[in-house]
Short mmCIF file of the C-alpha atoms (twelve columns), coordinates in Angstrom:
data_MODEL
# 
_entry.id   MODEL 
# 
loop_
_atom_site.group_PDB 
_atom_site.id 
_atom_site.type_symbol 
_atom_site.label_atom_id 
_atom_site.label_alt_id 
_atom_site.label_comp_id 
_atom_site.label_asym_id 
_atom_site.label_seq_id 
_atom_site.Cartn_x 
_atom_site.Cartn_y 
_atom_site.Cartn_z 
_atom_site.pdbx_PDB_model_num 
ATOM 1   C CA . MET A 1   98.641  57.213 116.428 1 
ATOM 2   C CA . ALA A 2   100.217 58.995 113.509 1 
ATOM 3   C CA . ASN A 3   103.134 57.398 111.652 1 
ATOM 4   C CA . ARG A 4   105.461 59.840 113.365 1 
ATOM 5   C CA . LEU A 5   105.593 59.099 117.088 1 
ATOM 6   C CA . GLU A 6   104.910 62.213 119.140 1 
ATOM 7   C CA . TYR A 7   106.901 61.091 122.138 1 
ATOM 8   C CA . ILE A 8   110.014 60.425 120.024 1 
ATOM 9   C CA . ASP A 9   109.997 64.042 118.843 1 
ATOM 10  C CA . LEU A 10  109.439 65.206 122.422 1 
ATOM 11  C CA . LEU A 11  112.403 63.129 123.624 1 
ATOM 12  C CA . LYS A 12  114.640 64.694 120.984 1 
ATOM 13  C CA . VAL A 13  113.556 68.203 122.019 1 
ATOM 14  C CA . PHE A 14  114.364 67.631 125.686 1 
ATOM 15  C CA . SER A 15  117.582 65.799 124.823 1 
ATOM 16  C CA . ILE A 16  119.033 68.589 122.689 1 
ATOM 17  C CA . LEU A 17  118.030 71.151 125.326 1 
ATOM 18  C CA . ALA A 18  119.740 68.965 127.947 1 
ATOM 19  C CA . ILE A 19  122.956 68.745 125.913 1 
ATOM 20  C CA . ILE A 20  123.019 72.495 125.313 1 
ATOM 21  C CA . THR A 21  122.462 73.052 129.040 1 
ATOM 22  C CA . ILE A 22  125.378 70.763 129.924 1 
ATOM 23  C CA . HIS A 23  127.608 72.864 127.674 1 
ATOM 24  C CA . ALA A 24  126.353 75.990 129.440 1 
ATOM 25  C CA . PHE A 25  127.280 74.459 132.804 1 
ATOM 26  C CA . MET A 26  130.782 73.840 131.465 1 
ATOM 27  C CA . VAL A 27  131.299 77.573 130.980 1 
ATOM 28  C CA . TRP A 28  131.310 78.000 134.769 1 
ATOM 29  C CA . GLN A 29  132.636 74.650 136.038 1 
ATOM 30  C CA . SER A 30  134.260 76.121 139.149 1 
ATOM 31  C CA . ALA A 31  131.406 78.421 140.197 1 
ATOM 32  C CA . GLU A 32  129.863 77.844 143.627 1 
ATOM 33  C CA . ILE A 33  126.656 78.724 145.439 1 
ATOM 34  C CA . LEU A 34  125.333 78.298 148.997 1 
ATOM 35  C CA . ASN A 35  128.721 78.276 150.726 1 
ATOM 36  C CA . GLY A 36  130.647 75.744 148.688 1 
ATOM 37  C CA . VAL A 37  128.040 73.854 146.632 1 
ATOM 38  C CA . LEU A 38  129.505 73.355 143.170 1 
ATOM 39  C CA . ILE A 39  127.038 74.631 140.586 1 
ATOM 40  C CA . TYR A 40  128.408 72.197 138.006 1 
ATOM 41  C CA . SER A 41  127.055 69.313 140.127 1 
ATOM 42  C CA . PHE A 42  123.554 70.252 138.994 1 
ATOM 43  C CA . CYS A 43  124.415 69.445 135.385 1 
ATOM 44  C CA . GLU A 44  123.620 65.867 136.426 1 
ATOM 45  C CA . VAL A 45  119.960 66.885 136.219 1 
ATOM 46  C CA . VAL A 46  120.272 67.053 132.421 1 
ATOM 47  C CA . ARG A 47  122.877 64.327 131.902 1 
ATOM 48  C CA . PHE A 48  120.209 62.122 130.272 1 
ATOM 49  C CA . GLY A 49  120.571 63.947 126.938 1 
ATOM 50  C CA . VAL A 50  123.044 61.695 125.102 1 
ATOM 51  C CA . PRO A 51  121.736 58.371 126.499 1 
ATOM 52  C CA . VAL A 52  118.180 59.295 125.457 1 
ATOM 53  C CA . PHE A 53  119.362 60.228 121.961 1 
ATOM 54  C CA . LEU A 54  120.886 56.742 121.697 1 
ATOM 55  C CA . MET A 55  117.664 55.185 122.973 1 
ATOM 56  C CA . VAL A 56  115.680 57.127 120.362 1 
ATOM 57  C CA . SER A 57  118.026 55.807 117.658 1 
ATOM 58  C CA . GLY A 58  117.345 52.278 118.852 1 
ATOM 59  C CA . ALA A 59  113.593 52.841 118.864 1 
ATOM 60  C CA . LEU A 60  113.661 54.225 115.322 1 
ATOM 61  C CA . LEU A 61  116.296 52.130 113.571 1 
ATOM 62  C CA . LEU A 62  116.219 48.623 115.037 1 
ATOM 63  C CA . ASN A 63  114.104 45.719 113.787 1 
ATOM 64  C CA . ARG A 64  113.907 47.094 110.271 1 
ATOM 65  C CA . GLU A 65  115.003 45.693 106.941 1 
ATOM 66  C CA . ILE A 66  118.404 47.262 106.292 1 
ATOM 67  C CA . ASN A 67  120.204 47.216 102.965 1 
ATOM 68  C CA . ILE A 68  123.787 47.919 104.017 1 
ATOM 69  C CA . VAL A 69  124.711 49.942 100.908 1 
ATOM 70  C CA . ASP A 70  121.564 52.074 101.041 1 
ATOM 71  C CA . PHE A 71  121.893 52.451 104.813 1 
ATOM 72  C CA . PHE A 72  125.414 53.847 104.545 1 
ATOM 73  C CA . LYS A 73  124.462 56.145 101.686 1 
ATOM 74  C CA . LYS A 74  121.486 57.618 103.533 1 
ATOM 75  C CA . LYS A 75  122.029 57.367 107.280 1 
ATOM 76  C CA . VAL A 76  125.808 57.643 107.517 1 
ATOM 77  C CA . ASN A 77  125.968 60.492 105.007 1 
ATOM 78  C CA . ARG A 78  123.286 62.316 106.982 1 
ATOM 79  C CA . ILE A 79  125.555 62.497 110.016 1 
ATOM 80  C CA . VAL A 80  128.956 62.798 108.305 1 
ATOM 81  C CA . VAL A 81  128.230 65.628 105.830 1 
ATOM 82  C CA . PRO A 82  126.716 68.059 108.404 1 
ATOM 83  C CA . PHE A 83  129.569 67.241 110.789 1 
ATOM 84  C CA . VAL A 84  132.186 68.327 108.231 1 
ATOM 85  C CA . PHE A 85  130.168 71.443 107.365 1 
ATOM 86  C CA . TYR A 86  129.753 72.579 110.975 1 
ATOM 87  C CA . TYR A 87  133.332 71.686 111.853 1 
ATOM 88  C CA . ILE A 88  134.594 74.049 109.159 1 
ATOM 89  C CA . LEU A 89  132.080 76.714 110.187 1 
ATOM 90  C CA . THR A 90  132.992 76.421 113.879 1 
ATOM 91  C CA . ALA A 91  136.717 76.494 113.160 1 
ATOM 92  C CA . PHE A 92  136.249 79.618 111.022 1 
ATOM 93  C CA . VAL A 93  134.251 81.449 113.692 1 
ATOM 94  C CA . ILE A 94  136.555 80.535 116.580 1 
ATOM 95  C CA . VAL A 95  139.940 80.781 114.917 1 
ATOM 96  C CA . VAL A 96  139.339 83.545 112.364 1 
ATOM 97  C CA . LEU A 97  136.524 85.734 113.681 1 
ATOM 98  C CA . LEU A 98  137.239 85.349 117.417 1 
ATOM 99  C CA . ASN A 99  140.994 85.179 116.824 1 
ATOM 100 C CA . THR A 100 141.420 82.406 119.380 1 
ATOM 101 C CA . SER A 101 141.788 78.633 119.442 1 
ATOM 102 C CA . HIS A 102 140.453 75.599 121.195 1 
ATOM 103 C CA . ASN A 103 141.833 72.091 121.458 1 
ATOM 104 C CA . GLN A 104 138.582 70.547 120.169 1 
ATOM 105 C CA . VAL A 105 138.831 72.604 116.989 1 
ATOM 106 C CA . GLU A 106 142.556 71.986 116.580 1 
ATOM 107 C CA . ASN A 107 142.036 68.235 116.961 1 
ATOM 108 C CA . ILE A 108 139.236 67.021 114.699 1 
ATOM 109 C CA . PHE A 109 139.243 63.630 116.400 1 
ATOM 110 C CA . ALA A 110 138.225 65.224 119.690 1 
ATOM 111 C CA . PHE A 111 135.692 67.597 118.157 1 
ATOM 112 C CA . ARG A 112 132.192 66.540 119.116 1 
ATOM 113 C CA . TRP A 113 132.832 63.125 120.653 1 
ATOM 114 C CA . TYR A 114 129.154 62.241 120.224 1 
ATOM 115 C CA . PHE A 115 129.590 62.265 116.439 1 
ATOM 116 C CA . TRP A 116 132.371 59.691 116.571 1 
ATOM 117 C CA . MET A 117 130.375 57.554 118.981 1 
ATOM 118 C CA . ILE A 118 127.187 57.619 116.905 1 
ATOM 119 C CA . LEU A 119 129.203 56.912 113.749 1 
ATOM 120 C CA . GLY A 120 130.529 53.761 115.413 1 
ATOM 121 C CA . VAL A 121 126.984 52.852 116.449 1 
ATOM 122 C CA . TYR A 122 125.738 53.290 112.880 1 
ATOM 123 C CA . LEU A 123 128.556 51.120 111.536 1 
ATOM 124 C CA . SER A 124 127.557 48.414 114.033 1 
ATOM 125 C CA . LEU A 125 123.819 48.802 113.546 1 
ATOM 126 C CA . PRO A 126 123.296 46.391 110.577 1 
ATOM 127 C CA . VAL A 127 124.860 43.613 112.683 1 
ATOM 128 C CA . ILE A 128 122.996 44.446 115.898 1 
ATOM 129 C CA . ASN A 129 119.783 44.793 113.893 1 
ATOM 130 C CA . LYS A 130 119.998 41.139 112.844 1 
ATOM 131 C CA . TYR A 131 120.217 40.143 116.505 1 
ATOM 132 C CA . VAL A 132 117.148 42.232 117.355 1 
ATOM 133 C CA . GLN A 133 115.172 40.939 114.358 1 
ATOM 134 C CA . ASN A 134 115.745 37.360 115.439 1 
ATOM 135 C CA . SER A 135 115.034 37.943 119.127 1 
ATOM 136 C CA . SER A 136 111.799 38.347 121.021 1 
ATOM 137 C CA . LEU A 137 111.387 41.105 123.592 1 
ATOM 138 C CA . ASN A 138 111.914 38.533 126.325 1 
ATOM 139 C CA . GLU A 139 115.184 37.438 124.725 1 
ATOM 140 C CA . LEU A 140 116.362 41.051 124.494 1 
ATOM 141 C CA . ARG A 141 116.078 41.228 128.275 1 
ATOM 142 C CA . TYR A 142 119.240 39.122 128.424 1 
ATOM 143 C CA . PHE A 143 121.278 41.853 126.732 1 
ATOM 144 C CA . ILE A 144 119.682 44.565 128.859 1 
ATOM 145 C CA . LEU A 145 120.251 42.559 132.045 1 
ATOM 146 C CA . LEU A 146 123.953 42.220 131.242 1 
ATOM 147 C CA . PHE A 147 124.074 45.934 130.412 1 
ATOM 148 C CA . VAL A 148 122.690 46.773 133.857 1 
ATOM 149 C CA . LEU A 149 124.771 44.191 135.727 1 
ATOM 150 C CA . ALA A 150 127.954 45.313 133.968 1 
ATOM 151 C CA . ALA A 151 127.254 48.917 134.963 1 
ATOM 152 C CA . ILE A 152 126.840 47.896 138.601 1 
ATOM 153 C CA . PHE A 153 129.826 45.520 138.547 1 
ATOM 154 C CA . TYR A 154 132.369 47.953 137.117 1 
ATOM 155 C CA . GLN A 155 131.111 50.761 139.318 1 
ATOM 156 C CA . ILE A 156 131.542 48.689 142.486 1 
ATOM 157 C CA . THR A 157 134.963 47.352 141.514 1 
ATOM 158 C CA . TYR A 158 136.175 50.852 140.739 1 
ATOM 159 C CA . TYR A 159 134.798 52.358 143.929 1 
ATOM 160 C CA . PHE A 160 136.351 49.687 146.147 1 
ATOM 161 C CA . LYS A 161 139.514 49.481 143.990 1 
ATOM 162 C CA . ILE A 162 138.995 45.775 143.292 1 
ATOM 163 C CA . GLU A 163 141.157 44.315 140.556 1 
ATOM 164 C CA . GLN A 164 139.021 42.402 138.070 1 
ATOM 165 C CA . TYR A 165 139.361 40.705 134.700 1 
ATOM 166 C CA . LEU A 166 135.767 40.233 133.572 1 
ATOM 167 C CA . TYR A 167 135.389 41.723 130.095 1 
ATOM 168 C CA . LEU A 168 131.892 43.017 129.371 1 
ATOM 169 C CA . THR A 169 132.694 45.904 127.039 1 
ATOM 170 C CA . LEU A 170 130.222 44.702 124.408 1 
ATOM 171 C CA . PHE A 171 127.365 45.199 126.859 1 
ATOM 172 C CA . LEU A 172 128.605 48.273 128.724 1 
ATOM 173 C CA . SER A 173 128.581 50.450 125.617 1 
ATOM 174 C CA . PRO A 174 126.345 52.714 123.524 1 
ATOM 175 C CA . LEU A 175 124.728 49.547 122.174 1 
ATOM 176 C CA . GLY A 176 123.219 48.976 125.603 1 
ATOM 177 C CA . TYR A 177 121.236 52.204 125.359 1 
ATOM 178 C CA . LEU A 178 120.380 51.430 121.733 1 
ATOM 179 C CA . ILE A 179 118.733 48.096 122.578 1 
ATOM 180 C CA . LEU A 180 117.208 49.481 125.785 1 
ATOM 181 C CA . GLY A 181 115.500 52.237 123.782 1 
ATOM 182 C CA . TYR A 182 114.081 49.738 121.306 1 
ATOM 183 C CA . TYR A 183 112.883 47.492 124.120 1 
ATOM 184 C CA . LEU A 184 111.109 50.283 126.007 1 
ATOM 185 C CA . SER A 185 109.509 51.566 122.797 1 
ATOM 186 C CA . LYS A 186 107.919 48.160 122.155 1 
ATOM 187 C CA . LYS A 187 107.278 46.925 125.685 1 
ATOM 188 C CA . THR A 188 103.715 46.929 127.005 1 
ATOM 189 C CA . PHE A 189 103.504 47.147 130.782 1 
ATOM 190 C CA . ASN A 190 100.751 45.669 132.947 1 
ATOM 191 C CA . MET A 191 99.852  48.955 134.589 1 
ATOM 192 C CA . SER A 192 98.069  52.139 133.593 1 
ATOM 193 C CA . ALA A 193 99.789  55.014 131.855 1 
ATOM 194 C CA . ASN A 194 99.120  57.169 134.925 1 
ATOM 195 C CA . LYS A 195 101.014 54.788 137.196 1 
ATOM 196 C CA . ILE A 196 103.879 54.425 134.716 1 
ATOM 197 C CA . VAL A 197 104.340 58.190 134.455 1 
ATOM 198 C CA . MET A 198 104.199 58.613 138.233 1 
ATOM 199 C CA . LEU A 199 106.628 55.749 138.880 1 
ATOM 200 C CA . ALA A 200 108.988 56.987 136.164 1 
ATOM 201 C CA . LEU A 201 108.894 60.480 137.666 1 
ATOM 202 C CA . VAL A 202 109.831 59.116 141.097 1 
ATOM 203 C CA . ILE A 203 112.711 57.052 139.642 1 
ATOM 204 C CA . PHE A 204 113.930 60.054 137.653 1 
ATOM 205 C CA . ILE A 205 113.952 62.295 140.732 1 
ATOM 206 C CA . VAL A 206 115.657 59.706 142.948 1 
ATOM 207 C CA . SER A 207 118.355 58.816 140.416 1 
ATOM 208 C CA . THR A 208 118.966 62.485 139.623 1 
ATOM 209 C CA . VAL A 209 119.324 63.439 143.300 1 
ATOM 210 C CA . ILE A 210 121.801 60.597 143.818 1 
ATOM 211 C CA . LYS A 211 123.804 61.714 140.781 1 
ATOM 212 C CA . VAL A 212 123.871 65.353 141.923 1 
ATOM 213 C CA . PHE A 213 125.015 64.471 145.438 1 
ATOM 214 C CA . GLY A 214 127.447 61.890 144.088 1 
ATOM 215 C CA . HIS A 215 129.028 64.545 141.887 1 
ATOM 216 C CA . GLN A 216 129.102 67.123 144.665 1 
ATOM 217 C CA . PHE A 217 130.637 64.916 147.345 1 
ATOM 218 C CA . ASN A 218 132.290 62.295 145.095 1 
ATOM 219 C CA . TYR A 219 131.182 59.511 147.413 1 
ATOM 220 C CA . MET A 220 129.764 57.055 144.878 1 
ATOM 221 C CA . MET A 221 131.928 57.536 141.786 1 
ATOM 222 C CA . ILE A 222 128.914 57.938 139.529 1 
ATOM 223 C CA . THR A 223 129.969 60.948 137.482 1 
ATOM 224 C CA . ASP A 224 131.079 60.878 133.872 1 
ATOM 225 C CA . ASP A 225 134.694 61.098 135.083 1 
ATOM 226 C CA . TYR A 226 134.262 57.503 136.209 1 
ATOM 227 C CA . VAL A 227 133.069 56.526 132.767 1 
ATOM 228 C CA . ALA A 228 135.660 58.407 130.746 1 
ATOM 229 C CA . ASN A 229 138.732 57.496 132.743 1 
ATOM 230 C CA . THR A 230 138.143 54.143 134.343 1 
ATOM 231 C CA . SER A 231 135.430 52.158 132.598 1 
ATOM 232 C CA . PRO A 232 136.008 49.832 129.642 1 
ATOM 233 C CA . ILE A 233 134.667 52.621 127.390 1 
ATOM 234 C CA . LEU A 234 137.988 54.501 127.574 1 
ATOM 235 C CA . SER A 235 137.756 57.457 125.182 1 
ATOM 236 C CA . SER A 236 134.065 58.178 125.633 1 
ATOM 237 C CA . TRP A 237 132.176 60.608 127.821 1 
ATOM 238 C CA . LEU A 238 129.066 58.453 127.714 1 
ATOM 239 C CA . ASP A 239 127.816 57.850 131.245 1 
ATOM 240 C CA . VAL A 240 126.897 54.182 131.686 1 
ATOM 241 C CA . SER A 241 126.520 54.172 135.458 1 
ATOM 242 C CA . ILE A 242 123.476 52.369 136.855 1 
ATOM 243 C CA . PHE A 243 122.009 55.669 138.009 1 
ATOM 244 C CA . GLN A 244 122.380 57.122 134.510 1 
ATOM 245 C CA . ILE A 245 120.591 54.099 133.077 1 
ATOM 246 C CA . MET A 246 117.782 54.641 135.601 1 
ATOM 247 C CA . GLN A 247 117.571 58.359 134.853 1 
ATOM 248 C CA . ALA A 248 117.502 57.971 131.066 1 
ATOM 249 C CA . SER A 249 115.048 55.039 131.128 1 
ATOM 250 C CA . SER A 250 112.604 56.787 133.424 1 
ATOM 251 C CA . PHE A 251 112.708 59.965 131.348 1 
ATOM 252 C CA . PHE A 252 112.095 57.920 128.186 1 
ATOM 253 C CA . LEU A 253 109.023 56.306 129.759 1 
ATOM 254 C CA . MET A 254 107.673 59.611 131.090 1 
ATOM 255 C CA . CYS A 255 107.680 61.123 127.612 1 
ATOM 256 C CA . LYS A 256 106.273 57.968 126.034 1 
ATOM 257 C CA . TYR A 257 103.294 57.639 128.365 1 
ATOM 258 C CA . ILE A 258 102.572 61.333 128.950 1 
ATOM 259 C CA . TYR A 259 100.533 61.175 125.715 1 
ATOM 260 C CA . GLU A 260 98.377  58.370 127.108 1 
ATOM 261 C CA . THR A 261 97.694  59.592 130.635 1 
ATOM 262 C CA . ASP A 262 94.476  61.184 131.841 1 
ATOM 263 C CA . ALA A 263 95.510  62.056 135.402 1 
ATOM 264 C CA . ILE A 264 95.887  65.605 136.667 1 
ATOM 265 C CA . PRO A 265 98.313  67.396 136.162 1 
ATOM 266 C CA . PHE A 266 99.676  65.113 133.421 1 
ATOM 267 C CA . LYS A 267 96.476  65.453 131.427 1 
ATOM 268 C CA . SER A 268 96.977  69.231 131.281 1 
ATOM 269 C CA . ILE A 269 100.569 68.775 130.114 1 
ATOM 270 C CA . LYS A 270 99.405  66.405 127.377 1 
ATOM 271 C CA . LYS A 271 96.768  68.897 126.272 1 
ATOM 272 C CA . VAL A 272 99.390  71.651 125.929 1 
ATOM 273 C CA . LEU A 273 101.781 69.360 124.031 1 
ATOM 274 C CA . GLN A 274 99.059  68.480 121.542 1 
ATOM 275 C CA . THR A 275 98.075  72.049 120.731 1 
ATOM 276 C CA . ASN A 276 98.783  73.030 117.141 1 
ATOM 277 C CA . VAL A 277 101.544 75.546 117.934 1 
ATOM 278 C CA . ILE A 278 103.433 73.380 120.434 1 
ATOM 279 C CA . SER A 279 103.186 70.200 118.368 1 
ATOM 280 C CA . LYS A 280 104.581 72.005 115.307 1 
ATOM 281 C CA . PHE A 281 107.358 73.516 117.415 1 
ATOM 282 C CA . VAL A 282 108.270 70.115 118.867 1 
ATOM 283 C CA . LEU A 283 108.370 68.593 115.386 1 
ATOM 284 C CA . SER A 284 110.533 71.414 114.033 1 
ATOM 285 C CA . VAL A 285 113.056 71.208 116.884 1 
ATOM 286 C CA . SER A 286 113.124 67.426 116.575 1 
ATOM 287 C CA . ARG A 287 114.048 67.705 112.909 1 
ATOM 288 C CA . SER A 288 116.664 70.360 113.712 1 
ATOM 289 C CA . SER A 289 118.206 68.591 116.708 1 
ATOM 290 C CA . TYR A 290 121.302 67.159 115.006 1 
ATOM 291 C CA . GLY A 291 122.213 70.478 113.400 1 
ATOM 292 C CA . MET A 292 121.579 72.239 116.715 1 
ATOM 293 C CA . TYR A 293 123.959 69.831 118.416 1 
ATOM 294 C CA . LEU A 294 126.698 70.535 115.886 1 
ATOM 295 C CA . ILE A 295 126.378 74.332 115.866 1 
ATOM 296 C CA . ASN A 296 125.727 75.076 119.553 1 
ATOM 297 C CA . LEU A 297 129.466 75.104 120.244 1 
ATOM 298 C CA . ILE A 298 129.780 78.539 118.604 1 
ATOM 299 C CA . PRO A 299 127.567 80.566 121.003 1 
ATOM 300 C CA . THR A 300 128.915 78.518 123.933 1 
ATOM 301 C CA . PHE A 301 132.489 79.498 123.055 1 
ATOM 302 C CA . MET A 302 131.456 83.128 122.736 1 
ATOM 303 C CA . PHE A 303 130.072 83.069 126.266 1 
ATOM 304 C CA . TYR A 304 133.154 81.236 127.510 1 
ATOM 305 C CA . TYR A 305 135.662 83.734 126.163 1 
ATOM 306 C CA . TYR A 306 133.765 86.998 126.642 1 
ATOM 307 C CA . ILE A 307 131.396 86.519 129.584 1 
ATOM 308 C CA . GLN A 308 132.894 83.779 131.726 1 
ATOM 309 C CA . PRO A 309 135.939 85.863 132.810 1 
ATOM 310 C CA . LEU A 310 133.651 88.509 134.352 1 
ATOM 311 C CA . ASP A 311 132.967 88.429 138.076 1 
ATOM 312 C CA . PHE A 312 129.563 86.955 138.974 1 
ATOM 313 C CA . THR A 313 127.977 85.699 142.157 1 
ATOM 314 C CA . GLY A 314 126.752 82.110 142.373 1 
ATOM 315 C CA . THR A 315 123.142 83.212 141.957 1 
ATOM 316 C CA . GLN A 316 124.015 85.251 138.876 1 
ATOM 317 C CA . VAL A 317 125.868 82.279 137.382 1 
ATOM 318 C CA . CYS A 318 122.770 80.098 137.872 1 
ATOM 319 C CA . LEU A 319 120.647 82.658 136.057 1 
ATOM 320 C CA . LEU A 320 123.256 82.997 133.314 1 
ATOM 321 C CA . ILE A 321 123.259 79.225 132.751 1 
ATOM 322 C CA . ILE A 322 119.490 79.277 132.306 1 
ATOM 323 C CA . ALA A 323 119.686 82.295 129.990 1 
ATOM 324 C CA . LEU A 324 122.570 80.842 127.970 1 
ATOM 325 C CA . SER A 325 120.842 77.475 127.605 1 
ATOM 326 C CA . LEU A 326 117.535 78.896 126.418 1 
ATOM 327 C CA . SER A 327 119.059 81.540 124.142 1 
ATOM 328 C CA . THR A 328 121.422 78.999 122.546 1 
ATOM 329 C CA . PHE A 329 118.522 76.569 122.137 1 
ATOM 330 C CA . PHE A 330 116.340 79.052 120.258 1 
ATOM 331 C CA . ILE A 331 119.153 80.706 118.295 1 
ATOM 332 C CA . THR A 332 120.544 77.410 117.015 1 
ATOM 333 C CA . TRP A 333 117.049 76.160 116.198 1 
ATOM 334 C CA . ILE A 334 116.314 79.245 114.098 1 
ATOM 335 C CA . ILE A 335 119.676 79.026 112.319 1 
ATOM 336 C CA . VAL A 336 119.263 75.346 111.437 1 
ATOM 337 C CA . VAL A 337 115.690 75.862 110.211 1 
ATOM 338 C CA . ILE A 338 116.838 78.730 107.978 1 
ATOM 339 C CA . LEU A 339 119.791 76.743 106.635 1 
ATOM 340 C CA . GLY A 340 117.463 73.813 106.035 1 
ATOM 341 C CA . ARG A 341 115.418 75.922 103.630 1 
ATOM 342 C CA . ILE A 342 118.327 77.136 101.489 1 
ATOM 343 C CA . PRO A 343 118.536 74.939 98.351  1 
ATOM 344 C CA . PHE A 344 122.299 74.334 98.209  1 
ATOM 345 C CA . ILE A 345 122.871 74.197 101.971 1 
ATOM 346 C CA . LYS A 346 119.888 72.221 103.294 1 
ATOM 347 C CA . ASN A 347 121.672 68.886 102.895 1 
ATOM 348 C CA . LEU A 348 124.481 70.261 105.087 1 
ATOM 349 C CA . SER A 349 122.246 71.774 107.755 1 
ATOM 350 C CA . GLY A 350 121.398 68.697 109.810 1 
ATOM 351 C CA . TYR A 351 117.680 69.492 109.414 1 
ATOM 352 C CA . TYR A 352 115.749 66.311 108.593 1 
# 
C-alpha cells in the first residue's frame, strides 16, 4: 500500500460531502413530505460526517512522535489561519455583499463550532498521544468501552429522566472518536474483508434507520439535540449517541476494507475507485476538505436567503437538497483548489 492511505482520503471525501449535505438540509428544516414526514429527519443519514473526520484525525495523528512546539506551529496554524481567512471572507460576503446578517457571523465564538472543537482536540492531542503510545490495542479497548458505555448510560438516564451523578465527560467527548479511529485503523479482524464490508453495511443501515425514525418520532432521544442540550458535552453539536458511534464506526470500516474486498458488487466499486481519474479526484477533494468545510457556508446562506423563502413541494425540496449539496460540493472544491495554487493565498486556503 502506498504511504498515503486510500481509504483515509475516501473517508474525508464522504465526510465533507456529508457535512455539506447536512447544511443543505438545514435550509429547509420545516419542510415535509409524504403527509407529515419531516424531510430534515433524513439528515441523520449523513450525520456521520464530523465523527468520521475525528476518527480520521485519530488514525493519522496518534501514536507518533510529537514535538509540542513544532506540532503547534504546523498543525494548529494549519487550522487557525484558514479559519480566520474564511471567517473574514464569509462575513464580507454575507454582511456587505448580501446586505444581511447572521448570528454565527456576528458571534465569532459560534462560527463553525467544529473549528473550536478540533482546536481543543489538537491542544489535547500531545497528552492523549502519550497514552496511546504506551498502550497496546487491547488496552485501548478500555477507553473505547467506557466511551460506548457512557453513551448508552447518559442516553438512558436522559430518556427516562433519571437523576445521576456519574461523571464520564472525559470519555464521552471528541477524544472517544479520536481513539476509536486510531483503534479501527490498526485493528486486524479475524474475518475476510468481504464479510467485514457486508457486516459494516448492515450495521450502518440499521443504525441509520433507527436514527432517522428516532428523529422523526422523537421516541429514543438520539438526535443531536440530545447531545447539545443535555449531555455532558454542553456547547457542542457533536453526536455521541450509541447509534452515532455505530454509524460512524461501520462507515469507517466499509471504506477501509472496500479496497481489500473481491466480492461482487464491492469489487466493481473498488475498481472504479482505483481508476486514475477517480483516485486523483478523491485525493484532491481530500486535500481540499478543510477549506471546503470553512467556505461552504457562503453558498448555503445564499440558498437560505434567496431560494428557501420560495414555495416548494416536499418532492421539490428533496431534489433541491440533492442539487444544493452536489453543487456546493463541487463549487467549493474548485474554489479551494484554485486558491491553493495562488502563491500568497495558498497557505490560507485550507488546501493541504
